[in-house]
C-alpha positions in Angstrom: 58.7 -10.8 -46.1 55.2 -11.4 -44.6 56.3 -14.4 -42.5 59.4 -12.5 -41.2 57.2 -9.6 -40.1 54.9 -12.0 -38.4 57.8 -13.6 -36.5 58.9 -10.1 -35.6 55.5 -9.2 -34.2 55.3 -12.5 -32.2 58.7 -11.8 -30.8 57.7 -8.3 -29.8 54.5 -9.6 -28.2 56.4 -12.2 -26.2 58.8 -9.5 -25.1 55.9 -7.2 -24.0 54.3 -10.1 -22.0 57.6 -10.9 -20.4 58.1 -7.3 -19.4 54.5 -7.1 -18.0 54.8 -10.2 -15.9 58.2 -9.1 -14.6 57.0 -5.6 -13.6 53.3 -5.9 -12.7 52.2 -5.3 -9.1 50.0 -8.5 -9.1 51.6 -11.2 -7.0 53.0 -14.4 -8.5 53.2 -13.4 -12.1 56.9 -12.6 -12.0 57.6 -16.1 -10.7 56.1 -17.6 -13.9 58.9 -16.3 -16.1 61.8 -17.3 -13.8 63.2 -20.7 -12.8 62.9 -24.1 -14.3 59.8 -25.4 -16.1 58.5 -27.3 -13.1 58.8 -24.2 -11.0 56.8 -22.2 -13.5 54.1 -24.9 -13.6 53.8 -24.7 -9.8 53.5 -21.0 -9.8 51.0 -21.1 -12.7 48.9 -23.4 -10.5 49.3 -21.2 -7.5 48.3 -18.0 -9.4 45.4 -19.9 -11.0 44.0 -21.0 -7.7 44.5 -17.5 -6.3 42.5 -16.1 -9.3 39.8 -18.7 -8.7 39.5 -17.8 -5.0 39.4 -14.1 -5.8 36.6 -14.6 -8.3 34.5 -16.7 -5.9 35.1 -14.3 -3.0 34.3 -11.3 -5.2 31.2 -13.0 -6.6 29.8 -13.4 -3.0 30.4 -9.8 -2.3 28.6 -8.7 -5.4 25.7 -11.0 -4.6 25.5 -9.5 -1.1 25.4 -6.0 -2.6 22.6 -7.0 -5.1 20.5 -8.3 -2.2 20.4 -4.7 -0.9 20.5 -5.5 2.8 19.1 -2.9 5.2 19.6 -2.0 8.8 17.1 -0.4 11.2 17.8 2.3 13.8 15.4 3.6 16.5 15.4 7.3 17.3 13.4 9.0 20.0 11.8 12.3 18.8 10.5 14.2 21.9 7.4 16.4 21.7 6.5 15.2 18.2 3.3 13.3 18.8 0.7 13.8 16.2 -2.9 13.0 17.1 -4.5 10.5 14.7 -7.9 10.4 13.2 -10.6 8.4 15.0 -13.5 6.8 13.2 -16.5 5.2 15.0 -19.6 3.4 13.8 -22.7 1.9 15.2 -22.5 -1.7 14.0 -26.2 -2.4 14.3 -27.1 1.0 12.8 -30.5 1.2 11.2 -30.3 2.1 7.5 -33.3 4.3 7.2 -33.1 6.0 10.6 -34.9 9.3 10.1 -37.2 7.8 7.5 -38.2 4.3 8.2 -38.5 1.8 5.3 -42.3 1.8 5.9 -42.4 5.6 5.5 -40.3 5.4 2.4 -42.5 2.7 1.0 -45.6 5.0 1.3 -44.0 7.6 -1.0 -45.5 7.4 -4.5 -42.2 7.5 -6.3 -40.7 4.7 -4.1 -43.5 2.1 -4.1 -42.7 0.5 -7.5 -39.0 0.7 -6.9 -39.2 -1.1 -3.6 -41.5 -3.9 -4.9 -39.4 -4.3 -8.0 -36.2 -4.8 -6.0 -38.0 -7.1 -3.6 -39.5 -9.2 -6.4 -36.3 -9.5 -8.5 -34.2 -10.6 -5.5 -36.6 -13.2 -4.2 -37.3 -14.5 -7.7 -33.7 -15.7 -7.6 -33.6 -17.1 -4.0 -37.1 -18.6 -4.0 -39.2 -19.4 -0.9 -36.7 -21.8 0.8 -36.7 -21.2 4.5 -33.0 -20.5 5.0 -31.9 -17.6 7.2 -28.6 -17.3 5.5 -30.3 -16.9 2.1 -32.8 -14.6 3.6 -30.1 -12.4 5.1 -28.3 -12.4 1.7 -31.5 -11.4 0.0 -32.1 -8.5 2.4 -28.5 -7.3 2.1 -29.0 -7.2 -1.7 -32.2 -5.3 -1.3 -30.7 -2.7 1.0 -27.6 -2.3 -1.2 -29.8 -1.7 -4.2 -31.7 0.9 -2.3 -28.4 2.7 -1.8 -28.7 3.7 -5.5 -32.4 4.7 -5.2 -31.8 7.4 -2.6 -28.9 8.9 -0.6 -28.9 6.8 2.6 -26.4 9.2 4.2 -29.3 11.8 4.3 -31.7 9.5 6.1 -29.2 7.7 8.3 -27.8 9.0 11.6 -25.7 12.2 11.8 -22.9 13.2 14.2 -25.3 15.2 16.3 -27.4 12.1 16.9 -24.5 10.4 18.7 -22.1 13.0 20.1 -23.4 13.9 23.6 -20.2 15.5 24.9 -16.8 16.2 23.4 -13.5 17.8 24.5 -10.1 17.7 22.9 -6.9 18.8 24.6 -9.0 20.3 27.4 -11.0 22.4 24.9 -14.6 21.8 24.0 -15.4 20.4 20.6 -18.7 19.5 18.9 -20.3 17.4 16.1 -18.9 19.9 13.6 -15.5 18.3 14.1 -16.7 15.0 12.7 -16.9 14.1 9.0 -19.2 11.5 7.6 -17.7 8.4 6.1 -20.0 5.9 4.4 -19.3 2.2 5.1 -21.1 -0.4 3.1 -21.9 -2.5 6.2 -22.2 0.1 8.9 -23.6 2.9 6.7 -22.8 6.3 8.3 -19.6 6.4 10.3 -17.9 9.5 11.7 -14.3 10.5 11.6 -13.0 13.0 14.2 -10.8 15.7 12.7 -9.0 17.4 15.5 -8.5 21.2 15.2 -4.8 20.8 16.1 -2.7 17.7 15.8 -0.1 18.5 18.5 -1.1 18.4 22.1 0.2 20.5 25.0 0.8 17.5 27.3 0.2 13.8 27.6 -2.0 11.9 30.0 -5.6 10.7 30.3 -6.9 14.2 31.0 -5.7 15.3 27.6 -6.5 13.9 24.2 -10.0 13.2 23.1 -12.9 12.7 25.6 -16.3 11.6 24.1 -19.7 10.6 25.5 -21.5 8.8 22.6 -25.1 7.8 22.4 -25.7 4.4 20.6 -29.2 4.4 19.0 -29.1 0.7 18.2 -28.8 -0.1 21.9 -31.9 2.0 22.8 -35.2 -0.1 22.7 -37.1 3.1 21.7 -35.8 2.7 18.2 -36.8 -0.4 16.3 -34.2 -2.4 14.4 -34.5 -2.8 10.6 -34.8 -6.2 8.9 -31.1 -6.5 8.4 -30.3 -6.0 12.1 -33.0 -8.5 13.1 -31.3 -11.1 11.0 -28.0 -10.6 12.8 -26.4 -13.5 14.6 -27.4 -12.2 18.0 -23.9 -12.4 19.3 -23.1 -8.7 18.6 -22.5 -6.3 21.5 -24.4 -3.1 21.9 -21.9 -0.3 21.5 -19.7 1.4 19.0 -16.8 0.1 16.9 -14.0 2.6 16.5 -10.6 2.6 14.7 -7.6 4.8 15.4 -5.7 5.4 12.1 -3.2 7.7 10.5 -4.5 11.1 9.6 -6.2 11.5 6.2 -6.3 7.7 5.5 -9.2 5.5 4.6 -10.7 3.9 7.8 -11.4 0.2 7.9 -13.4 -0.2 11.1 -14.6 -3.7 10.1 -11.1 -5.1 9.8 -9.2 -3.0 12.4 -11.8 -1.7 14.7 -12.1 -2.0 18.5 -15.4 -2.6 20.2 -16.5 -0.3 23.1 -19.7 -1.7 24.8 -22.3 0.6 26.2 -22.2 1.2 30.0 -18.4 1.1 30.0 -15.5 3.5 30.1 -13.0 2.6 27.4 -9.6 4.3 27.7 -7.0 4.0 24.9 -3.4 5.1 25.6 -1.5 5.8 22.4 2.2 5.7 21.4 3.1 6.8 17.9 5.6 4.8 15.9 6.9 6.5 12.7 8.5 4.2 10.1 10.7 5.2 7.2 11.5 2.3 4.8 14.4 2.0 2.5 13.2 1.7 -1.1 15.4 -1.0 -2.7 14.8 -3.3 -5.7 14.5 -6.4 -3.5 12.2 -4.7 -0.9 10.4 -1.9 -2.7 8.1 0.6 -1.1 5.8 3.2 -2.5 6.6 6.9 -2.1 4.0 9.2 -0.5 1.0 9.3 -2.9 -2.6 10.5 -2.8 -5.5 8.2 -3.7 -8.5 9.7 -5.4 -11.6 7.9 -4.4 -15.1 8.3 -5.8 -17.9 7.8 -3.3 -21.1 6.9 -5.1 -23.2 7.9 -2.0 -21.9 11.5 -1.9 -21.2 11.6 -5.7 -17.9 13.3 -5.2 -14.2 12.5 -5.0 -12.0 12.6 -1.9 -8.2 12.4 -1.5 -6.6 10.0 1.0 -3.1 9.0 1.9 -2.3 5.6 0.4 -1.9 2.6 2.7 -1.0 -1.0 2.0 -4.5 -2.3 2.8 -6.0 0.2 0.3 -3.9 -1.3 -2.5 -5.1 -4.8 -1.5 -8.7 -3.5 -1.5 -8.1 -2.0 -4.9 -6.8 -5.2 -6.3 -9.9 -6.9 -4.9 -12.1 -4.4 -6.7 -10.2 -4.9 -9.9 -10.7 -8.6 -9.6 -14.4 -8.1 -9.2 -14.5 -5.8 -12.2 -12.6 -8.3 -14.3 -14.8 -11.2 -13.4 -18.2 -9.5 -13.1 -17.8 -6.4 -15.3 -19.1 -4.1 -12.5 -17.8 -1.8 -9.8 -18.3 -2.4 -6.1 -20.0 0.4 -4.4 -18.7 2.7 -1.7 -15.2 3.9 -2.4 -13.9 3.4 -5.9 -10.2 4.1 -6.6 -10.2 6.3 -9.7 -8.5 5.1 -12.8 -7.8 7.0 -16.0 -11.0 7.3 -18.0 -13.4 6.7 -15.1 -16.9 8.0 -15.6 -19.5 7.4 -12.9 -22.4 7.9 -15.3 -21.3 5.1 -17.7 -20.0 2.5 -15.2 -22.2 -0.3 -14.0 -22.3 -0.9 -10.2 -22.6 -4.5 -8.9 -25.7 -3.9 -6.7 -27.7 -1.7 -9.0 -30.5 -4.1 -9.9 -32.8 -1.8 -11.9 -30.2 0.5 -13.6 -30.5 3.6 -11.5 -27.2 5.0 -12.8 -28.4 4.4 -16.5 -30.6 7.3 -17.8 -34.1 6.1 -18.6 -33.6 2.5 -17.3 -35.7 2.9 -14.2 -38.7 4.1 -16.2 -38.5 1.1 -18.5 -38.3 -1.3 -15.6 -41.3 0.3 -14.0 -43.3 -0.3 -17.2 -42.3 -4.0 -17.1 -43.5 -4.1 -13.5 -46.9 -2.7 -14.4 -47.3 -5.3 -17.2 -46.3 -8.1 -14.8 -48.7 -6.7 -12.1 -51.6 -6.6 -14.6 -51.1 -10.3 -15.3 -52.0 -11.1 -11.7 -55.6 -11.6 -10.7 -55.3 -9.1 -7.8 -52.7 -7.1 -5.8 -49.8 -9.1 -4.5 -50.6 -10.7 -1.2 -47.4 -12.4 -0.2 -43.9 -13.6 -1.0 -45.2 -16.0 -3.7 -46.9 -13.2 -5.6 -43.7 -11.1 -5.5 -41.7 -14.0 -6.8 -44.2 -14.4 -9.7 -43.8 -10.8 -10.6 -40.1 -11.0 -10.6 -40.1 -14.1 -12.8 -42.5 -12.5 -15.3 -40.4 -9.4 -15.5 -37.3 -11.5 -16.2 -39.1 -13.4 -18.9 -40.3 -10.3 -20.6 -36.9 -8.7 -20.5 -34.0 -11.2 -20.1 -31.6 -8.2 -19.7 -32.8 -8.0 -16.1 -30.8 -11.2 -15.4 -27.6 -9.3 -16.2 -27.5 -7.1 -13.1 -28.7 -9.9 -10.9 -26.0 -12.2 -12.3 -23.4 -9.4 -11.7 -24.6 -9.0 -8.1 -24.3 -12.7 -7.3 -20.9 -12.8 -9.0 -19.6 -9.9 -7.0 -20.8 -11.4 -3.7 -19.1 -14.7 -4.5 -15.7 -13.2 -5.2 -13.5 -13.8 -2.1 -10.9 -11.3 -1.0 -8.7 -14.2 0.0 -8.5 -15.4 -3.6 -6.8 -12.2 -4.7 -3.0 -12.3 -4.6 -1.9 -8.6 -4.7 1.7 -9.1 -5.9 2.1 -5.5 -6.9 1.1 -4.0 -3.5 3.9 -2.6 -1.3 4.1 -0.7 1.9 4.3 3.1 1.9 7.9 4.4 2.4 6.7 6.6 5.2 3.8 5.8 7.5 2.6 6.1 11.1 1.2 3.5 13.3 -0.2 3.8 16.8 0.4 1.1 19.4 -2.2 1.3 22.1 -3.0 0.0 25.6 -6.7 -0.7 26.1 -8.6 -0.6 29.4 -12.3 -0.9 30.1 -14.4 -0.8 33.2 -18.2 -0.4 34.1 -19.5 3.1 34.0 -21.3 4.8 35.6 -21.4 3.2 39.1 -24.5 1.1 39.7 -24.9 2.2 43.4 -25.6 5.6 44.7 -24.0 4.7 48.0 -20.6 5.5 46.3 -19.9 9.2 46.5 -18.3 9.1 43.0 -21.4 7.7 41.5 -23.5 10.6 42.7 -20.9 13.1 41.3 -20.9 11.2 38.0 -24.7 11.3 37.7 -24.8 15.0 38.5 -22.3 15.8 35.7 -24.0 13.4 33.2 -27.5 14.9 34.0 -26.1 18.4 33.4 -24.7 17.3 30.0 -28.0 15.7 29.0 -29.9 18.7 30.0 -27.6 21.0 28.1 -27.8 18.7 25.0 -31.6 18.7 25.1 -31.7 22.5 25.2 -29.4 22.8 22.2 -30.9 20.1 19.9 -34.4 19.4 21.2 -36.1 21.7 18.8 -34.1 20.9 15.6 -35.8 19.1 12.7 -35.5 16.3 12.3 -35.1 15.8 16.0 -31.8 14.3 17.0 -31.8 10.7 18.0 -30.7 11.4 21.6 -33.2 14.2 22.1 -36.0 12.0 20.7 -35.0 9.1 23.0 -35.0 11.3 26.1 -38.4 12.6 25.2 -39.6 9.0 24.6 -38.3 7.8 28.0 -39.5 11.0 29.7 -36.2 11.4 31.6 -36.2 13.9 34.4 -32.6 15.1 34.4 -33.3 17.7 37.1 -33.7 14.8 39.6 -30.0 14.1 39.5 -28.6 17.6 39.5 -28.8 18.1 43.3 -27.0 16.1 45.9 -27.1 16.0 49.7 -23.5 15.7 51.0 -24.7 14.7 54.5 -26.6 11.5 53.8 -25.3 11.0 50.3 -28.7 11.0 48.6 -30.6 12.8 45.8 -34.0 14.3 46.2 -35.7 11.8 43.7 -33.7 8.6 43.7 -36.1 6.7 41.5 -36.1 9.3 38.8 -32.3 9.6 39.0 -32.0 5.8 38.9 -34.0 5.8 35.6 -31.5 8.3 34.2 -28.6 6.1 35.4 -30.1 3.0 33.7 -30.5 5.0 30.5 -26.9 6.0 30.5 -25.7 2.5 31.3 -27.8 1.0 28.5 -27.1 3.3 25.7 -24.1 5.6 26.3 -20.4 5.0 25.9 -17.6 6.9 27.4 -14.4 6.9 25.3 -11.1 8.4 26.1 -8.2 8.4 23.6 -5.0 10.1 24.8 -1.2 10.0 24.2 0.8 8.1 26.9 3.8 10.1 25.9 4.6 12.9 23.4 7.8 11.2 22.4 7.7 9.5 19.0 9.7 6.4 18.2 11.1 6.7 14.7 12.2 3.5 13.0 14.5 4.3 10.1 15.7 1.8 7.5 18.9 2.4 5.6 20.9 0.4 3.2 23.7 -1.3 5.2 25.8 -2.2 2.2 26.3 0.7 -0.2 28.4 0.9 -3.4 31.4 2.3 -1.5 31.3 -0.7 0.8 31.4 -3.0 -2.2 34.4 -1.2 -3.7 36.3 -1.3 -0.4 35.5 -5.0 0.1 36.4 -5.8 -3.5 39.8 -4.0 -3.1 40.4 -6.0 0.1 39.5 -9.3 -1.6 41.6 -8.8 -4.7 44.5 -7.5 -2.6 44.3 -10.5 -0.3 44.3 -13.1 -3.0 46.5 -11.7 -5.8 47.6 -8.2 -4.8 45.4 -6.4 -7.2 44.8 -2.6 -7.2 43.3 0.0 -9.5 46.7 0.5 -11.1 47.1 -3.2 -11.7 43.7 -3.2 -13.3 44.9 -0.6 -15.8 48.0 -2.6 -16.4 45.9 -5.7 -17.4 43.7 -3.5 -19.5 46.8 -2.3 -21.4 47.9 -5.9 -21.9 44.5 -6.9 -23.3 44.7 -3.9 -25.8 48.2 -5.0 -27.0 47.0 -8.6 -27.5 43.8 -7.5 -29.2 45.8 -5.3 -31.6 48.1 -8.2 -32.4 45.4 -10.6 -33.3 43.5 -7.9 -35.1 46.6 -7.4 -37.4 46.8 -11.2 -37.8 43.2 -11.2 -39.0 43.8 -8.4 -41.4 47.0 -10.0 -42.7 45.2 -13.3 -43.3 42.5 -11.5 -45.2 45.0 -9.6 -47.4 47.0 -12.8 -48.2 43.8 -14.5 -49.3 43.3 -11.6 -51.8 46.9 -12.1 -53.0 47.6 -8.5 -52.4 50.9 -8.5 -50.3 51.5 -5.4 -48.2 53.9 -3.0 -49.9 56.1 -0.6 -48.1 55.8 2.9 -49.4 58.8 4.4 -51.1 58.7 7.1 -48.5 60.4 4.6 -46.1 63.3 4.0 -48.5 66.6 5.4 -47.6 69.2 7.2 -49.9 70.5 3.9 -51.1 66.9 2.9 -52.2 66.7 0.3 -49.4 64.2 0.7 -46.6 65.5 1.2 -43.1 64.5 -1.7 -40.8 63.5 0.7 -38.0 61.2 2.7 -40.3 59.6 -0.6 -41.5 59.0 -1.4 -37.8 57.5 2.0 -37.1 55.3 1.7 -40.2 54.0 -1.7 -39.1 53.3 -0.4 -35.6 51.4 2.5 -37.0 49.4 0.3 -39.2 48.3 -1.8 -36.2 47.5 1.3 -34.0 49.6 0.1 -31.1 50.2 2.1 -28.1 53.6 3.9 -27.2 54.3 1.3 -24.6 53.9 -1.4 -27.2 56.3 0.5 -29.5 58.9 0.6 -26.8 58.6 -3.1 -26.2 58.7 -3.7 -29.9 61.8 -1.6 -30.3 63.6 -3.6 -27.7 62.6 -6.8 -29.5 63.8 -5.4 -32.8 67.2 -4.5 -31.2 67.4 -8.1 -30.0 66.6 -9.3 -33.5 69.2 -6.9 -35.0 71.9 -8.4 -32.8 71.0 -12.0 -33.8 73.1 -11.8 -37.0 73.8 -9.7 -40.1 72.7 -12.6 -42.4 69.1 -12.4 -41.3 69.1 -8.6 -41.6 70.5 -8.8 -45.1 67.9 -11.3 -46.2 65.2 -9.1 -44.7 66.5 -6.0 -46.5 66.7 -7.8 -49.8 63.1 -9.0 -49.4 62.0 -5.4 -48.6 63.8 -4.0 -51.6 
């Protein structure tokens, strides 16, 4: 009985497959069941090659989709220009501008700290006459002093440099500038415009600045660090134009504007919107929380790619040297400024009680000398004695040397991506001498009259402030007579006191910069990236590929799915049947299927077997046709089957 049922099932399966190949919408399958054997073999080869071609073609389309290709479009957005931030610095700026290092050294609470720092640093470098090592030593001393006092308070202020300011035709002042502390340039100043959108474009609009450069004025002495410069630096300012509310990087992206020149910068805004894809990811708009150890507070900035690279560099320094670099520290969860160690804090200023302990060591080392320290050799002895008495002093010195030896180029920021939306400003730069060097030019006389009026107004406003502003102090030092340039004879093109006016002119050419930053056009170029191959494109192409090679469609896909279900149910029944035969427990037909004569009806047996295999209605119809064919094959076979069933 079991073998007969198996043969019946195989026959029904073959009948279903035959009906499927004859009626499917896929091309070529109907040819396999017709004709002679060699014709069938030919068509099997053709259909197999078509299937292989469809698979290869479809794989290429899927690969293209998984590469997430993008396309860029340019759009012009009129009257959408947004004025950026502008940050400028004095590259040769004196660290202790309003309080010189000599004045600070005279303060009772600063004497020991200054000598300790000096002694510890030079005890490491020794007395070798090498200007590179000497510069490195002085840099370490100055960066250590950043922790001893707030350099931003004794350094230059916006009012020290801003002589004249207008924005979009309206006056502005030093109150529109915010201090930004830079590790190399100390105090820099970022212009925050009162309004971002301008009324019109052109050189007469935008930002117009007259800036005084203290480092270019011989009336102010340079500090030790500036005297050790290469000597190739220009007198002037270094400025950077950057997206609003972002961290400025004047050292890396700044432009130099020398004194005695007019520097004009025409801007064009380019807005970029990137497509965030797995193969070319970008970072959505996020805010960076940065801790500034000089101001001891946190500021928020828009994230940029270069900020991420800097953060990775800081993380590398922290991992190798177990200390944080000063200036701007990107906050991480659990950050506490009172417990973290900074790389250039030699005497533990941020650690409570550490400075007092180091001072006691210094007193002991000082007592071991026969007299007060006279030169560099004595300071080196003091430093070595302190390090011998407390070896823990070597730890911050080692951290400092470690941090200075970590190169930014060695860091590979693999996790840094562009922001999805950012602004860049392309610019055209022009520079020319200013003011004119000859009074024979009418324009030169008019220029000097205007400049003299500005200087006179500035001195009236800031001359009496304490501490006196740098520009006002310089004008008093040079004894400039600005009134000598405020009158002009239009007949012979002369001024009443040409010598005095010429002194004012030399002062301006030597220490003042004119800077103009303006939009060349208010139209913004917007670059938009979009995915050029979406899922709907993949579905369309897949349909075209499968239709081209083998005539597939969605309906054909369901037909093949049904065929797979039928075949799966057949082999599942075969597996169950082999398992029950191994248990010697033949399948019994319930008495419920027996007819009135006590013999089971063959059609009921078939329906029972189909139900036991959970076949679909379409399979049942195919099986019924196969059973009818079997019933017509002969009464002898049916009789044997009924006897076995009974």
